[in-house]
Each structure stands twice: as structure tokens, then as C-alpha cells.
C-alpha positions in Angstrom: -7.9 13.6 -14.0 -4.7 11.7 -14.7 -3.9 8.1 -14.1 -0.6 6.1 -14.1 0.8 2.9 -12.6 4.1 1.6 -11.4 5.2 -1.9 -10.3 7.8 -3.5 -8.1 8.8 -7.0 -7.2 9.9 -8.6 -3.9 11.4 -12.0 -3.4 11.4 -13.4 0.1 12.1 -16.8 1.7 8.9 -17.4 3.4 5.5 -19.0 3.1 2.8 -17.0 1.3 0.6 -16.9 4.4 3.2 -15.0 6.3 3.4 -12.4 3.5 -0.4 -12.2 3.2 -0.8 -11.5 6.9 1.8 -8.7 6.7 0.5 -7.1 3.5 -3.2 -7.3 4.3 -3.1 -6.0 7.9 -2.5 -2.3 7.7 -2.1 -2.0 11.5 1.4 -3.3 10.8 2.2 -0.8 8.1 3.4 2.1 10.2 6.6 0.2 10.6 6.9 -0.4 6.9 5.5 2.6 5.0 7.8 5.7 5.5 5.0 8.2 5.4 2.5 6.6 7.7 2.2 8.1 11.2 -1.1 6.6 12.3 -3.4 3.7 11.4 -6.9 3.4 12.8 -9.0 0.3 12.0 -12.8 1.0 11.8 -15.9 -1.1 11.1 -15.9 -2.2 7.4 -19.1 -1.9 5.4 -20.5 -4.9 3.6 -18.3 -5.9 0.6 -15.1 -4.6 2.3 -13.0 -7.1 4.4 -11.3 -4.4 6.5 -11.3 -0.6 6.5 -8.7 1.8 7.9 -8.2 5.5 8.2 -4.5 6.2 7.7 -2.6 9.4 8.4 0.6 10.2 6.4 3.1 12.9 7.1 4.2 14.6 3.9 6.5 17.4 2.9 6.3 19.9 0.0 9.4 22.1 -0.1 9.7 23.7 3.4 6.1 22.7 4.3 5.2 19.7 6.4 1.5 18.5 6.5 -0.6 15.5 7.2 -3.3 13.9 5.1 -5.8 11.3 6.3 -7.3 8.8 3.9 -9.5 5.7 3.8 -7.9 2.4 2.9 -10.0 -0.7 2.2 -8.9 -4.3 2.0 -11.2 -5.6 -0.8 -9.9 -9.1 -1.6 -7.4 -11.5 0.1 -6.8 -15.0 -1.3 -3.9 -17.5 -1.2 -2.3 -15.7 -4.1 -3.8 -12.2 -4.4 -4.5 -9.0 -2.3 -6.5 -6.1 -3.6 -6.7 -2.8 -1.8 -8.0 0.7 -2.6 -7.3 4.0 -0.9 -9.4 7.1 -1.2 -8.3 10.6 -0.4 -10.0 13.9 -1.1 -10.0 15.5 -3.7 -10.8 12.5 -6.0 -7.5 10.6 -5.4 -7.7 6.8 -5.7 -4.8 4.4 -5.2 -5.3 0.7 -6.1 -2.8 -1.9 -5.0 -3.0 -5.2 -6.8 -0.5 -7.7 -5.3 0.0 -11.3 -6.6 2.0 -13.9 -4.8 3.7 -16.9 -6.4 5.4 -19.6 -4.3 8.4 -21.2 -6.0 10.0 -23.7 -3.6 11.3 -21.8 -0.6 11.1 -18.5 -2.4 8.0 -16.3 -2.5 7.7 -13.9 -5.4 5.5 -10.9 -4.8 4.5 -8.6 -7.6 2.8 -5.3 -6.8 1.1 -3.0 -9.2 0.1 0.4 -7.9 -2.4 2.5 -9.9 -3.1 6.1 -9.0 -5.8 8.4 -10.3 -5.8 12.1 -9.1 -6.7 15.6 -10.3 -4.2 17.0 -12.8 -2.8 19.6 -10.4 -2.1 17.1 -7.7 -1.0 14.1 -9.8 2.7 14.7 -10.2 3.4 15.3 -6.5 1.1 12.6 -5.3 2.4 10.0 -7.8 6.0 10.8 -7.0 5.3 10.5 -3.2 3.5 7.2 -3.6 6.2 5.7 -5.8 9.1 6.8 -3.6 7.3 5.6 -0.4 6.3 2.2 -1.9 9.8 1.5 -3.1 11.2 2.1 0.4 8.4 0.0 1.7 9.3 -2.9 -0.7 12.8 -3.1 0.9 11.3 -3.1 4.4 8.8 -5.8 3.5 11.5 -8.0 2.0 13.5 -7.6 5.2 10.5 -8.2 7.5 9.6 -11.4 5.6 13.1 -12.7 5.7 13.5 -12.5 9.4 
């Protein structure tokens, strides 16, 4: 198993609650995340705020394929969101987002940590980083409107 992290920052002119609603409701993410093609909310078990099954459309060379994974919203406060996604085989993506209001500006710091089997790690990590950086720009735009 390999593990690595990447971070990104977003600054938007909005209240934290607007960003929290957007970032913690995955039903809205098919418009933000470039790989997502379907989001299905399901009943969450105890200890999980919300659970989703998400389908991504991926490419590897000339091959296009879909993956389906579980995504859980674990914690949402006035200044923090914690989520985890699980996809077989043994791939876990943790998203820890912190929000800091500074006057009219909201600073959003996102840390993505991925753990995956050695053979999958390079491809999966690259796809996640690319998609999340595109998503960051879309989030900033959505929050500024």
C-alpha cells in the first residue's frame, strides 16, 4: 500500500455556511467534479452524517470505464468538513477541509490523502489530484456567484 497527500486553497467572497452546504452535499458535486457522472444518496449508518454511492467516468489510454465508490460525510462543523471515500480494492480517500472567515473573504484549505495498492496508486493519485484541482476552480466560481 502507498499513501500520499496533496493540498489546495480556495478564496471566495461568501459566508462559510454557503460553502459548507456546497462542499458537504455531494448531490451537487456532479456539476463540480469533472469525473462524476452519478451521485446516489443512501441511508447512512450510525456515526456517518450522510452516505453516497458515486460513479466516476475514467480513462486510461484508449479505454474508458466507470468506477463506483462509497463516500461518507463524517463531520461538518462551522469551520471543518471531513469526508472519506472507499473504493475496491483497498482505496481510501480522505478529504479534510477547513474554512476560515476573514472579513468578506472565506479561505478554504483542502487536504486530500489517498491510500491505495501499489499497482493502482500512481494512476489513482494522478486522477484524484487533477480532478480536485479542476473542482477547486469550479467551487470558487460557484461560491462567488
